[in-house]
Every structure is written in structure tokens, then in C-alpha cells.
C-alpha positions in Angstrom: 6.9 -29.3 24.1 5.8 -25.2 24.4 4.4 -24.1 21.1 7.3 -22.1 21.1 9.7 -25.5 20.3 6.9 -27.0 18.3 7.2 -23.9 16.2 10.8 -23.9 15.6 10.8 -27.4 15.4 7.7 -27.3 12.5 10.1 -24.5 10.9 13.3 -26.7 10.7 11.4 -30.0 9.3 9.2 -27.4 6.6 13.4 -25.8 5.1 14.6 -29.8 5.6 11.3 -30.5 3.5 11.8 -27.2 1.3 16.0 -27.6 0.9 15.4 -31.3 -0.6 15.8 -31.6 -4.9 12.8 -32.2 -6.8 14.0 -35.9 -7.3 13.5 -36.7 -3.8 10.3 -36.6 -3.8 10.4 -38.1 -7.4 8.5 -36.5 -9.1 8.1 -32.0 -10.9 11.9 -30.7 -12.4 14.0 -27.7 -11.3 12.1 -24.1 -12.1 14.0 -22.0 -15.1 14.9 -18.6 -14.0 12.0 -17.2 -16.1 9.9 -19.0 -14.3 11.1 -18.1 -11.7 11.5 -14.5 -12.8 7.6 -14.1 -13.0 7.2 -14.9 -9.6 10.0 -13.3 -8.2 7.8 -10.2 -7.5 8.2 -8.9 -4.1 9.9 -5.1 -3.0 12.1 -4.5 -0.4 11.9 -1.7 2.0 15.1 -0.2 0.8 13.3 0.1 -3.4 14.9 -3.2 -4.1 12.3 -5.2 -6.7 10.9 -2.3 -7.8 10.7 -2.6 -11.4 10.9 0.0 -14.6 8.3 2.9 -14.6 6.4 5.5 -13.0 2.7 7.1 -12.8 1.5 10.2 -11.3 -0.5 11.5 -9.3 -2.7 12.5 -11.1 -3.0 9.4 -13.6 -3.6 7.4 -10.1 -6.7 9.6 -9.2 -8.5 8.1 -11.7 -7.4 4.2 -12.0 -8.8 5.2 -8.0 -11.4 5.4 -9.2 -12.4 2.8 -11.7 -10.2 -0.1 -9.8 -10.2 0.8 -5.5 -12.7 3.5 -5.2 -15.8 1.0 -4.1 -14.3 -0.8 -1.7 -11.7 1.9 -0.2 -14.6 5.0 -0.6 -14.1 8.0 -1.9 -10.5 10.1 -1.7 -9.8 6.9 -0.1 -12.2 6.7 2.9 -15.5 5.8 4.2 -15.2 2.8 1.9 -16.3 -1.0 3.3 -13.3 -1.9 3.5 -9.7 -0.5 4.9 -9.0 3.5 5.1 -5.9 4.5 3.3 -6.5 8.3 4.1 -5.5 11.1 6.7 -5.0 9.2 10.9 -2.1 11.1 10.9 -1.0 12.7 14.8 -3.6 9.3 16.0 -0.9 6.8 16.9 -1.0 7.3 20.9 -4.4 8.4 21.0 -7.3 6.3 22.7 -8.3 6.1 19.1 -5.7 5.4 17.3 -6.5 4.6 13.2 -4.1 3.4 11.5 -3.9 4.4 7.4 -0.9 4.1 5.0 -0.1 8.2 6.2 -0.9 7.3 9.1 0.4 3.7 10.3 2.9 2.7 7.2 7.1 2.7 7.6 7.8 3.0 4.1 6.6 4.1 1.0 7.2 0.9 -1.3 5.4 -1.2 0.7 2.7 0.3 -0.4 3.6 -0.6 -4.4 4.3 -3.8 -3.1 0.9 -4.8 -1.5 -1.0 -3.1 -4.2 1.5 -4.2 -7.4 0.6 -8.2 -5.3 -3.2 -8.6 -3.7 -5.1 -5.9 -5.5 -7.5 -5.1 -7.4 -10.2 -7.1 -5.3 -10.6 -10.2 -6.4 -8.3 -9.5 -9.7 -4.8 -9.3 -8.1 -2.4 -8.9 -10.6 -4.4 -6.5 -12.8 -3.2 -3.4 -12.8 0.3 -3.0 -15.2 3.4 -1.3 -13.7 2.9 1.7 -14.3 -0.6 1.8 -13.2 0.1 0.1 -10.0 2.7 3.9 -9.1 -0.2 5.8 -9.7 -2.7 4.8 -7.9 0.8 5.0 -5.3 1.9 8.1 -6.0 -2.2 9.0 -5.6 -2.8 7.4 -1.8 0.1 9.0 -1.1 -0.7 12.6 -2.2 -4.1 11.7 -0.2 -1.7 11.3 2.8 0.1 15.2 2.3 2.9 12.6 1.4 3.2 13.6 -2.3 2.6 16.8 -4.3 -1.0 16.9 -5.7 1.1 17.3 -9.5 3.8 14.7 -7.7 5.2 11.2 -9.6 6.9 8.7 -7.9 8.7 5.1 -9.7 11.4 3.3 -8.8 14.1 5.9 -7.8 11.5 8.4 -5.6 9.5 5.6 -4.1 12.5 4.4 -1.7 13.4 8.0 -1.0 10.5 9.1 0.5 10.1 9.2 4.2 6.6 7.8 6.0 5.2 10.2 8.4 5.7 7.0 10.8 9.5 5.3 10.0 10.7 5.8 13.6 6.9 4.2 14.7 8.3 0.5 15.0 10.3 -1.0 17.2 13.4 -3.7 15.9 13.2 -7.3 16.4 16.2 -8.5 18.5 18.1 -10.3 17.0 17.2 -14.1 16.7 19.0 -17.1 18.4 17.4 -20.4 18.3 20.0 -21.0 20.8 17.8 -19.5 23.0 14.6 -21.4 22.8 16.1 -24.7 24.8 17.5 -22.5 27.5 17.0 -24.6 30.7 15.4 -21.5 33.2 
């Protein structure tokens, strides 16, 4: 069996297990809507899932200095972890620099990632407003939001990232094509 077919079969089996009611396994209980809401924090590229709140570049600068600069360096460069700023115009070069400003296609993805995964090692430490502020600051470091800018759930999805059109969309997935003989 090819690895692609194994992956497809694993997906089907996983979907069957995940869709089975808790009673089929004789333990647990269905999660309440309130419990689900606590974990339903992902944000779509179109902004669906962004919470109410806002943050300014100036606020973000202070929060970044306290929680982010130790890993990412002052101004988002030179730290021990990923570089966050610069790199515009390098993706087609022999030395591409993938940063928020040069590579990421959606500003909402930046908010989502910071909110769910940062700061290391205590993800989720930042409030909604602090997350918006750090997002605004990083976008400002990349020249995408002005130095006196502010972002919120209305403005963030409207930001057009420099590499928005730099990705090739996935072709439509057709599971039947996995099993066709050549």
C-alpha cells in the first residue's frame, strides 16, 4: 500500500473514532458549549474568530520588549529564535529571508499564532488587547502598519500582506483519485 493510501486510510479511521459518541467508549461525557468555547480560539484568514479588543503599536513595543525581545531580538531581528521583520523582496533571491513581512500571507494568522503559541514558554499569557498590540508592533516593524497605528478585529483582516498572492492554492482534493490505477 502506498504511503498516500496509508495516510488516506489513517484519516478515515481517525474520523471514525473521533465521530463516535463518547458512550461508544464507555467513558467521558460530551463537552458543554461553555467548555468548547474556551478552546475554540482559532482565527481564520478572513478574521472569523477574532475577539473584541484592540492594541496600538506603542503598546506593542513595550509588551514586545518584556515578552518577545529575549527570543526574537530588539526590533524583531537578531534573537535566538525566528526573525520577525525585514526580508521584503528576498523570496525570489538565492538567500530568501522569511519573516512576517516578507512571507506571511495574512495578518490574522499573526494574531492567531501569537495568541495560541506565544510567548514561549507560557503560551496564552497575553490578554486579547496585548496580543493585538504585539501584532500591531510586529506589523509596524515590517512597514505594514504605521508607527502610530492600531489594530482590532475590524482592521486586521483588511490588512493586505505583501506576500498575499505568493502562495499557490491547493488543488481540489478528490479521494477517489487516490485509488485510480495508472
